[in-house]
N, C-alpha and C positions, 0 to 999 in steps of 0.2 A: 725451373732450373734445368739446364741441359746436363746430360751425363757426359763423362769424358769421351765416350765413343761418339756421341752426337757432335760434340765440339770438334773432335779429330776428323770425322767424316765430312763435316761442313767445311773445315779449312782445306781438306784435301780437294773436295769438289770445286770450291770457289776460288782457289788460289794455286796450290802446288800442282795439281793435275793439269791445269790450264797452261802453266809455264812449260811443262814437258810437251804438251801438244803444240804450243807455239814454236818450240824448237824442233818440231818434226820427229819426236821420238816415236818408236814403234809401239803400236797399241798393246802388244803382249808385254813389253817392258813397262809401260805405264801401269798396266794392271798389276804386275808383280810389285812395282814400287808402291802402289796404293795399299796393298796388303801390308807391306812392311812399315810404311809410313803411319797408317792408322794404328797398327798394333803398338808401334814404338811411342806414339803420342799418348795413347791410352795409358800405357805403362808409366810414362813420365808424369802425366797428370795425376795419376793415383799416388805417385811418390810425393808430388807437391802437396796434395791434400794431407798426406800423412805428416809431412814436415810442418805444414801450417797448423795441424792439430796438435803436434808436439809443442810448437811455439805457444799456442793458446793455453795448453796445460801449464806450461812454465809461467805464463803471465798470471793465470789464476792462482797458482801456488805463491807467486811473488806478492800478489795483492793481499793474500791472507797473512803475510808476515806482519807481526806487530811493530817491528822497527828494524832497521832505520826507515824513516819515511822516504818514499821514492823522490828523486829529484824531479825538477820540472822537465828536464830532457827525457827522463825515464817515462814520465806520464805522457809526454808527447808521442814517444815511440809506442807505448802501450795503446794509446788511442788510435794511432795510425794503423797498427796491426789489427786491432779490433774492427776498424772500418773495412780494411781489406778482407778480413775473414768473413765479415757479414755479407759481403758482396759476392764471394766466390766459392762457397763450400759446395761440393758436388756430392751426389749420392753415388757411392762406389758400386760398380756392377758386381 
């Protein structure tokens, strides 16, 4: 599983940096943008992990409630979120 930094650096190198190069941006500007881009992406990805963790905690608490029974729509949503969480948890740096 890739860390937030690995994901951000990969996206920078394989997409965002290339766009700036194609548009003829100065190398020094590209370097500065890269520092800010990667830092911001890592920060945002950590927030998304924290948010997904909080959602999962709420689901676990909800499932422990004796009643009322969750609706079919609730079960679908819970299942979808569990699938999403299982695919994309990161180890925070």
